[in-house]
N, C-alpha and C positions, 0 to 999 in steps of 0.2 A: 963223833960229831953228827948232829942231826942233819937230815937232808930235807930241804924245802920242796914241797910238791905244789906247783903253781898251775894256773889255767893255761893250757898250751895255746899256740896259734891255732885259730879256728877256721882259717880259710879266707877266701876272697870276700872283703867288705864285712866280715863278721867280727865284731869287737866285744860283744858281751854274750853271756850264756846264763842259764838258770841251773842251779844245782837240783837235778831231778831226783836223784836217789843215791844215798851212800850205800855201797855194796859191802863195805867193811867198816867196822866201828873202831873207836879209839881203844888201843890195847891189843888189837888183833894182830897176830903174826901173819905176814903176807910174803909170798914168793916174788921173785923178780918178774916183771911184766904181768903180774896178776892185776886185773881191774879192781879199782878201789872206789871209784865214784863215777856216776853217770851224769853228764851235762847235757842239757837240752838247748840247742842253738836255734837260730831263726830258721834253719833248714833241716838239720838232722840231729840225732842223738850221738854223743861222743863219749866213749869210755876213756877215763884217765887211769893209767896203770902205774904200779909201783916201779920206780927206776931200778931198784935192787931189793934184795930180801931184807926184812927187818920187822919192826913193830911200829904201828901207826901211833902218832900223837893225837892231840885233841883236834876236833873239827873246828876250823876257823870259820868256814862258811856252812850254814845250815841248809837243810833241804828247803827249797823255795826261794833262797837268796839269789839275787842277780849279781854276777861276778864279771869282772873285766879280764881281758887277756893279760896274763902276767901277775894277777893277784894271787895271794897265798890261799891254798885250800886246806892243807894240813902239813905236818912234818913226819919224818920217818927216822927212827933210830935204827941204823944198820945193824945187821947180825941177827942170829936166831934168838928168839925169846918168846915167852908166852905170858908175860906179866903185863900189867897195866903200865902205861908210861909214867915216868917219874915226874915229880912236880916241876923239876927243871925243864923237862921236855915240854910240859904243858904251858909253861910260863909265857913263851912267845905268843902263843895263841891268845892267852888272856890279855896280854898287853895290846894285841891288835883289836880286841873287842872293846877295850876300855873307852877309847874316844867315841865309839858309836853310841855307847850308853850315856856318855856325858854331853852329847850334842844338845844345845839349848833349844827348847821349844819356842815357837814364835808367840809373841804376845800381841793382843789385839791393838795395843797402842803403838806398836813398832811401825815406823814408816815403811811403805812398800817401795823399796829401792830395787829396781830391776837388776842392778849389778850385785846386790847382796842377797842371793837366793838362799832360802832356808835349806840347810842340808837334809833336814828330815823330809822335805817335800819332793826331792828329786835325786836320782842316782848321779854319780860323778860325771859320767859322759853327758848326761842330760844337762847338768848344771853348767858345764863348760859351754855347750852349744847355746844355752839360754843366755849366759853372760855375753857371749859373742854377739848375740842378736838383741841384747838389751830387753829381754823378756822376763816377766815375773811369773811365779807359779800360778797366781790367780788368772793370768791371761791364758796360759796353756790349759788350766783346769785339772780335774782329777786324772791321774795317770793310770796306766794299765798294768803297772808293776805291782809287786807284793805290797799289800796294805795301801794301795792307791798311790804309790810313789810314781813320779813321772820318769819315763824311760826316754832314751835318745830317740826311739821311734815315735813317741808321742810328740816330741818337739819337731821332728821332721815332718810329721803329718800336719801339725799346726802351721809350719812355715810354708807348706805346699798349698795352703788355701789361698784364695784371692784376698787382697787386702781388706775388702769390705767384710768378708767372712771372718777375718782375724779380728777386726774391730768389734764385730757383733758377738764374737766368742765370749762366753761367760760361763761360770760354773752352773750346771743345771741343778734345779732343786731335786731333793731325793725323790726317787720314784716309789710310788706306793704299789708294791707287788701284790698281785692277787694270790691268795693262798693256794690256788690251783696251779700256779706257775712254779717253775723250778729255775733258779738262777745258777748258772755254771760258768766259771771263769774260762775265758778263751785261752787256748794253748798258745805258746809262743809261735808255733807254726801258723796257726790260724790268724793271729794278729799280724804276722809278717806278710801272709798272703794278702790280707785286706789292705795293709799299708802299701805294698809294692804295686798292687793293681791300681790303687788310687793314685799313686805317684806317676804310674805310666800314663794314666788318663790326663793328669794335670800337666805333664811334661811334653809328651809326644803329640803330634797332630795325627791322630789315628783315623784312618779310613779303611773301609772293607770293600772288597770287590768279590763277586760270586761267579761261579760257573758250575756246570754239571758234567759228569764223566760217565761214559758208557763202559761198564766193567766186563762186557762180554769176552773180549780178548784176554783179559787178565784171568778170568775164571777158566777159560779154556786152557790157558797156559798152566794154571795150577792143577787142573784135572788131569792133564796129559803127563805132567812130570812130577806130581806130588810123591808117588811111591818111590821113584828113583832118587828124588831129592832127600827124602827122609832116610832112605837106606844109606846114602852116601854121607850125609851131613848130620844125621841124628836130630834134626829139627824140621818142623813143617815150613813150607813156603807160604808165607802169609802176605796180606795186602800191604802191611807196614813196610816191608823191605822193597816192594815194588814202588810204593809212593816215595819212600826215602831216596831210592835211586833216581826217580823222576825229578824230585826236588833238587838233588845234587847236580844233575845235568843242567837244570834250568838256572841254578845259582851261578854256574860258570858262565852262562850267557848274559845274566843280569847281575853283575857283581855288587851293585848298590844295595840290593836286598840282603846281601850277606855282610854289609858294612855296618859301621857304628859311628855315631856323632860323638866327638869328644871336644867340648867347648866350641871353638870355631873351626875345628878340623874334622875331616872325615877319614876314618881308618878303614882301608880296604884290605881284604884278606885273600890269599891264594890257597886257603884250606877251608874245610867245612867241619865245624864241630856241631853236630846235629842234636838238639834237645828233643827228647821224646817224653811227652807228658804221660805219667802213669799214676793211677790211684793207689794211695796207701791208706792205712787205718786212720791216720790223722789228717788226711787231706791230699790234695794233688801236689806232686813233686815232678820236677823235670830233670831227670838225669841226662847226661850228655855223652853221646857217642863221639869220641875224639877221632879226628881225621877220618870221618865217615866217607869222605870222597875216595879213600884208598881201600875201602872194604867192599866185598862182594855181597850178594844176597844172603848167603848162608851166615857169614860173619855178622851181618846186621841183625838177622833173626835171632842168633844166639845171644848177642849183646842185649837186645830188647827183652828177651825171655829172662836173662839174668837180672836185669834191672827190675822187672816186674816181681820176681821172687824176693829180691832184696827189699823192695818197697813194702811188700806184705809182711816181711819178717822184721822190718825196722833196722836193717843192717846197711843201708846206703851210707857211703862215706861222703864227707864234705867235698872232696875232689870230684866225686861223681856228679855233683850238681853245679859246678862252676865252669865258666869258660865257653858256654854255648854261643854260637853265632846265628843260629836260626832254629826255630822250634816247630814241631808238628804235634797237634793234639787231636785225638780221635773220640769225639763225643758220640760217634755212631755205636760204640760198644754199649752205651747206656740208652740207646734208642733215639738220640737226637737226630732230627731231620734237617735242621738248619740252625746255625748260630753265628755270632760274630765274636771270634776269639780276641782276647786282649793281649797286647804285646808283652813279652817277657823281657823287660828293660835290662840292659841297654840295647837289646837286639832291635832290628828294624823291620822284621817280618815274622809272621807265624801263620802256618797253614792249618785250617780246620777241616777235618774229615767228618763224614756223617754216615747215617744209616744207608744201607743198600736196599733199594726198593724197586720192584718191577713196575714199570710205568709204560704207557703207550707213547712211542716217539715216532717221528717221521724219518724214514731212511729211504733215500732214493725214490721219493714219491709214494712210498707205502707206509702205512701205520703198522708198526710192529711192537712187540713187548720186549723191553730190554731191562737188564739190571742197572739202575741208575743211582748215582751218588752226587749230592750237592757238595761242592767244596768251596771254601771261603779263604781269602787271603786278607789278613789285617796287616797294614803297613804304616810306617812313619812317613807321612807326606812331606816332612821337612827334608828328607834325603831321597825318597823314592817318588818319582812322578807317576801320575795316573796311567800314562801309556806304558811305562815299564811294568807296573803292577799287573795290568790287564794282560800284557804280553807274556809275563812270567806265568800267570795262572793258565793261560792258553797252552803254553809249552808243557806244563805239567799234564794237562788234559790230553794233549797229543801223545806224550810219552806213555801214559797209563793205558790209553785206548789202543796203542800199538807198541807193546813192549819191545818189539824188535828194534825200534829206534835206539833204545838204550844199549843194545849190543853193538850196533855199528856207529854209534855216536853221531847221530844226525838230528 
């Protein structure tokens, strides 16, 4: 009896994926747990493996197709074999494809009923959301899916716009591309980044407060103990672990910045899942250090180093990217002097670190040269008051400028 291979659960709030690449073809013999297809989600790439040894049937979903959780990808004939799948094995796949080919095309004379959305214009999840909101494909416009089909993300982006913008939304006329230009389709990750950042701006009342930190003490600490630290832990003592511990200490004092709004409720937490923004080949991702409040400097440094390596190699797991309660982003590694980070919804705060620059500052009535860094806290003003935000950032400044505070918890 053939075994169905379906799209697995993809993680928190992820309902669809794109078939990025078939690693095995119909008729190939595969071993148990051998990867057969790679799916690209909104966040990471996921490999789907064979549940047992056997021979693959026909591909139900083709490369580039958008598929929902639980939908059929292919079938597997259990047992060892090296021949192509039988006609009986391929039949279910053909049956699945038939309705797709038979879908009627819209006619110009057909009435534009928002409740009767043309199946060829939108993906299933998008059609459901459009029907619930009485929207037509013409209102949403051309989609970002394969062949211009409307995705659920397109509908969510449309609904997040102000009513006036929704009324004015209309299909744009075709753009006349200059022959010197190159048109490249956005990846799912890039589309998701754009949508989530815009959603955060539309949903949260984002404000940013700034301060600056003198890193003299942190530099002296690293210089004095770096060799001992590396010898004992096998990893360097960096600024990220110092700032992470400073943030964790401050979050305990100002719990609203570690909280989340859920409808009319506020969810407070007695733990810290710290998101650390890292750059990958396809864009910025924010893997999460779980229970970071229970980790020391060395454990945090090792975890961040592992995330950086996984991001570069494209091996981050979905679980690595979910469940964060507060985030840190370091634009300083790219040379940024000052910026306003955007919230990683539904989190209520994010800290932005920047370049370290030697600047003249006044210390006890004297002008001296110190290694200074601007830091920025963006926060959701719906849950965090300005006084809390400013005090939180000041506490981080104090913790970094005098790391001894972190050791004696003051």
